[in-house]
N, C-alpha and C positions, 0 to 999 in steps of 0.2 A: 406464786414466786415472791410476791410481797410479804406474804405470812412467813415463808422460809427465812427471809432477811430479818424480819422483826424477832423471830424466835433465835436466830444465831446472835443477834445483838444482845439479847437477854442472857444467853449463855456466857458471852464473853464479859458482860458486866458482872455476872455472879463469880465468874472465874477470877476476875480482878479484885473483887471486894469479898462480899458474902451474899447468901441468899437473903438474909434478914434485911440487910441495907437496901438492896434492890427493892424488895418488897415495900420497905418504908417509903423509898422515893416514889414509887409508882402510886402508893396510896396517897401521898401528898399531892402528887400531880394530879390524881383524879378527884381529890377532895374529900377522901375518906378519912384522912388524918389532919388534925390541926397543925398549922404551920408554926404556931406559938412565937408570933413575932417578938414577944417579949423575951424569948430564950427557949432553947430546946428543952424538952421534958427528960427526966431521967432514963426512961427506957430508951429514948432516942439516943441519948449519949452513949448508953451501954452498947447499943447496936453499932453505932459508929466506931466506937473504941474496939469492939470485937472485929470489925472490918479492917482496922488499921493493923491490929494485931495478926489478922489473917495474911495481910498483905506482907507483912514483916516475915512471918513464918514462911510463906511461900518463897520468898526471896532467899531465905536461909537454907530452905530445903534445896532450892535450885543451885545455890552456890556450893552447897555441901555434895550434891551430885557431881558438879563439874570438877571440883578438886579431888573427889574420890578417885577420878579417872584423869590423872595428870598427864599420862602419855597421850591420852585422846585430845586433850587440850592442846598440848605442844604440838602434836600432829596437825590439828586444825589450824594452829597458828601459822605452821610451816607451809601448809597448803594455801593458806590464805595469802602469805607473802610470795609464794611461788607463783599463784595466779595473778597477783598484782604485778610481779616481775615480768611474767610472761606477756602479760597485756602491754606493759610498758615497752618491752622489746619489739613486739609486733608493730606497735604505734610508731616507735623510732624507725624500724626497718621500712615501713610504708613511707615515713617521712623523708628517709635518705633516699629511697627509691624514687620519690618524687622529685627530690632535689637533683638527683643524677640525671633523670629524665629531662627536667627544666635546663640543666646545665648543657645536656647534649644538643637539645633544640637550640639553645642560645648560641652554641658553638657552631652549629650548622648554619644558622643565620648569619653569625660574624663571619664564617668562612666564605660566604657568598660575597660579602662586602669588602673584605680585606684580608690580607695575608699575615698570618698570626705565628706560624711556625714553618721552618723550611729544612729541618733535618738537624740531627745532632752536630754540635760544635760549630754551627754557622747562623743560629737563629738569635744569638745575642745582639741586642741593638735595634731589633724590630719594632720596638716601641718609640724609638727616637725618630720623630718626623720633622724636626727643625732643619730647614735649609739655611745655608749661608747666601742670602739673595746677592750680596755685594761681590762674592766671589763668582757666582754664576753670571752676573751681568758683566763682570770683567771679561770673561770668556765668551760672552754671548751665548751662554747655553741655556736650553729650555728648562722651564721650572716645572717640577712635578710635586705637587703638595702631598700626594699619596700614591699608592700602588695603581689605584684606579686610573689616575691621570696618566700614568706611565703605559698601563695596558691600552688606554684609548689612544695614546699618541702612537703606538706601535701599530695598533689595529688588530689586536686580538683579545679574546675574553680573558677575564682575570684568572680563570681556573687553568687556561693554558699557559699563562705566565708563571702560575704557581707549579705546574708540571714541569715546565721547561728548566726552571731554576731551582728544583727541589734537590736536596743533597741526600743521595740514598747510599747507605753502606752496602746494601745487597739489593740488586734490582733484577728484574727479568728484561728491562729495556735500557738500550745505550743511545744517547743522542749523538754519538759519533761513529762513523765507519773508519776502522783502522786498517792500515797496509803499511807495508814497507816499500821504499824505493832505494836504489843503490846510490851511494854517495860518491862523490868524485875521488876522494882518497881511499875509497874501499869500505866495506862494512854496509850497514843498512840504516836508513833513516826513518824513523816511526813517524807516520802522517795520521793525524787524527782529523778527518774531514767531518764537519758537522752535518747532521742530516737536515733534509730540506727545510722543516719548520724552524729548527734552531738557526740554520744558516741565514733564513730571510730576517729573524730577529736580529742577529749580529750584524748583518748589513745596515739595518736600521740604526743600530747603536753607533755603528762606524761613521756613517754619513751624517747623522744628526747630533752626535755628541764629540766623538773622538776626533773627527776631521776638522772641527772648530777650534781645537786647542793648538796654539802655536808650538812648534817643536824648535830645535836648535838649529841654527844656520848650517852647521856642519853635518846634519842628518840629510841623506839623499836616498835611502831605502824606504819604499812604501810611504812616500811624503808627495804631496801634490806638487806638480810642475817640476819634479826632479826625477832622476833616473841613474842607471849606471854610467851613462855619459857624463852627467853633471858630477857624479862622484869621482871619476876618473880625471876630469879636466884640470883640477888644481895641481895634480901630480905629474903633468906633462913636462919633460926635459929637465927633470931634477937629478941631482948627483946621486942621491941615495933615496930608494923607495922602501918604507918599512911597513910590512903588513902583519897584523896578528889577527887571529880568529877567537871569539869567546866561547868557551866549552859549555854545551847544554844551555843555550841562550834563553830560550822560551822557557824550559823546565825550571830556570832559576828564579822566575817570577812566580810566586805563589800567591794564593787567594787574598791573603792578608795585605800584601803589598798593593793588590789591584783595588781592594776595598779602600785602603788608606788613601790611594790617589784620588778615587772618585769623591771622597770626602774633602780632601784637599781642594778639589775643583769647585766645591760648594754644595755638593749633594748631601741630604740627611743621611743618617746612618742606615735607615731602612731602605732607601732608595739605592744607595751605595752597596749595601748586601745584595740585593736582587740583581743589579747590574753586574757585580763581581761574579756572582754565581752563574749568570749568563755566559760569561766571557772566559771562565775557567773550567777545567775538567779534571776530575779525581783519577789518580793512577789506579787502574783496575785490572783484574785478572778474569778471564772468562772460565767459568767452571761448568761442566756438565754434570748434573744430577738427575738421576731417573729419566734420561731422555729430554732433559729441559735445560737450557743454557741460563746461567746466572752471571751477573757482573759483580764482582766482589771488590769493594774499595780496599786498596793495599797500599796507598800513599796519600800525600796532600794534594789538595786541588792546585793545579798550576795552569799556565797558559798553553793551550794546545797548539801544536805546529800543524797548521792547516786552517784554523779559524781565521776569518778576515779581520777579525779585531786584534789579533794578537800583536802584529807588527806595529800598529798604530799605539797600542797601550805601552809596549817597550819604548816607542820613540819619545812618548810623554814622560814615562817614568824615568828615562835615562837622561833628562834634561840636566840634572846636576852633574851626572857622569860626563857628559858631553861638554858641559861648561868647564869642568876640571881639566879634561884632556885638551880643551881649546886653550886654557891657561898654560898648560905645558908645553903646547906647540908654540904659543906666542913667546914664551920665555926662551925656547931653543930656536926661534925664527923659522918654524917648521910650518908646512901645510898640513891640516888635518881634516879628514872626512870619515864618516861612519855609514855603512850601508847595512843596516841590521846588525849582524854579529860580526861583521867584517870592518875592522879599524885599520885605517891607514895614515901613516906619517910620511912626509917627504921632506928633504931639505937639500940646499946647495953646499953648505959649509962642510967641506971635507974633514975639518976638525972635530965635528959633532961626533960623539961616541954613541954609536947606535946600540951597543949592547946596555949601556947605561940608560938609554932612553927606554928600551924594552923593559928594563928592570923598574923605572918609574911608572910606565904604562901598567905593569902588572900589579904594582901597589895601589894605583888609584882604582883599578878594576876591583881588587880585593876589598878595598874600603867601601866600595858600592855593592858588594855582594856578588861579585862575577869572578870568573876564573879563566885565565888564558889557556887555549888549548896548547899544551906543550909541543905537539907535533905540527902546528900550524903557524910558526913563526918564520917569516921570510924576510931577509934583508938583500935587496936587489940593488946593486950598484950600476952606475953608467958603464955602458959597454957590454952589459949583459942583458938578458931580457927581462925588462921590467913591465909588470902587468897588474892592473887594479881592476877587481870585479870583472875579469875576462877581457879587459880592453888593455891593448898595448899602449904604454905612455912614455917610450923612449924619447922620440923627438915630436911627435904628434899623435893624436888619437888613432889607432890603427887595429888591424887584426893579426891575429898569429897566423903567418903565411903558411906554414906547414899544415897547421889545422884546415886552413881554408882550401888548400890544394887537396887534402884528403877528402874534404866534403864534396868538392866538385867531381872527384874521382868516384865516390859513392853514387852521385846523381848520374854519372855517365854509366857505371855499371848497371843501374837499374833498367837500362834500356835493353839489356840482353840476359840478365840475371833476376831470379825472384828475390822478393824482399826478405824471405826467411834466409837466404844464403848470405846476407849482407848485415853489417853491424855498424851502428853508429850511436856514440853516446851510451846511456844506460837505461833509455826508454824504448817504448814501441817506436820502429823505425820511422813510421810516418809522422808521429808527434814530434820525435827527435828532430828529423831534418827541418820540419816546420818551424820548430822553436829556434834552432840554429839560423835559418834564414831571416826570421824576425829579428834575431839578435844582429845579424849583419847589416840589416837595414837601418837599424838605429845608429850604428857607427858609420857605415858607408851606404846612404840611402839608394844610390843608382845600383850598386852591386846587389843590395839586398832584394831590391824589386825585381831584378833580373832572375835571382834565384827563386824567388817566390813564384814567379811566371813558370819556371821550369817545373818547380814542384806541383803547381796546379795542373800543368799538363800531365804529369806522372799520375795524378790522382784520378784523372780521366780513364786511366787503364787499370788493368788488374794487378799490376806489378807493385802498386803501392796503395794500401788501404789503411784506414785508422783501426785500430784494434785496443781492446781494453787491457791496460797494464796491470789490472787487479786479478781478473779472473782469467785472462789470456784468451777470452771468447772473442772472435772477430765481431766488429761492429758493421753496420750496413755501411756501404761506400757513401763518402761525403765529398763531393768535389770541391767544397768551399773550405780552405784552411781556416781553424779556428784563429780568433783575434788573441793578440798577446796582451791580456789585461792583468796587470800585476795586483790588482786589488782582489781578484777572484781566487780562492784557495783551490779550487779544483784546477783552474788553469795553471795556478802556480805549481800544482803537483805534475802537470803534464810537461812542464818545462824540462829541458835537458839538464845535465848536470852543471853547465856553465852559467846557469841562470838561476839556480835553485839556492835559496838562502838557507 
């Protein structure tokens, strides 16, 4: 093997110079030729010159051969460039794939620790995490430095907080159960009742944030220590009682107004976005495709009627509205209260122009983004039936006598007739009569308690049972009437028409 390598080296040396020069160098190396340190001999110079000329000649021959085949040279150059470009592309592709992989992994890790995106059109501001601590302290509200603080305070994982607040344009899941209930004035009212997980989160927001914010003194609906009784009391014995209803009260409050309110209370834009998404719902349409149901967003996110947070949010948002209406009442020496979308003014001065007062109320409401329902304006003068949120206010707080007599007649008929043969209110009979008895007890405690006892006795029989108002399927017999809890949206849904907002 060593001899072959030496032979190959000799061939290479001869090819690069000449045979004579290689022989000369080898003879010098082995001592057969004098090195002539004073200068090379003439034969040696000739041999070297010949070697140099051979090299030049070989180079010229090589160049001649290459330029004689110009197309081959160009093709070789193109192939070389293409190979280099292909190699560079492959390197760039691998580099980009690695960058995408690293980015995806970093995204996964970041998603585990924080909320980065919550859907199209609502994710602006998720980078802003600066709270207004002074405002939060003013209202004695809890501080959340980030979404993890909020999730931990509620008691749910971060991924569940993201799932419940995510805004989807098309989804196979809905966080609300929707159904209609009859209205007192005819037609149907859409109720969006939150599903259990979201409902639990909304109750937490209500109790730990919204209920801590003070509302205007004239507000009596869904406010602590206030009720339809406190709402009716200021209007007892007045010459004129004026009542107007706000049209589409909850749907008038959209997502951006709720987000702005939460920021005004002191929360960072990121926390405000998450809380506003939890408390609002997009208008959707259910579509069936290939045997599967999809919920397609077709409108803006608004306050759902049926969520426990909606009334409290409107009470806080309407503070400026209530303040302006109170100023209007003070100017006209009127009493003013508001129970959700039900606005009541009353006054004793017969010279006060009620129609002009209605016009001014409409203008204030329009300025604040609301509209008066044109078919729900009532001007009740003394000597006629005056009623505020279902309570008679002519001389003292009372009940509608005709309605009470009819109710007692229904309870009496239940002794001999089946519940399916009777009608009361617009709800399931058991729920309707229970709700009315609770209402009577608020106004007349003794009479209401007696009616509740009669209903409890009827529930022990098969003549009166609770049934689902949504599906129509009967429930199991429950001898205990449900409590009247105005903060519970499901129980609000079960109320009869005289106490539904």
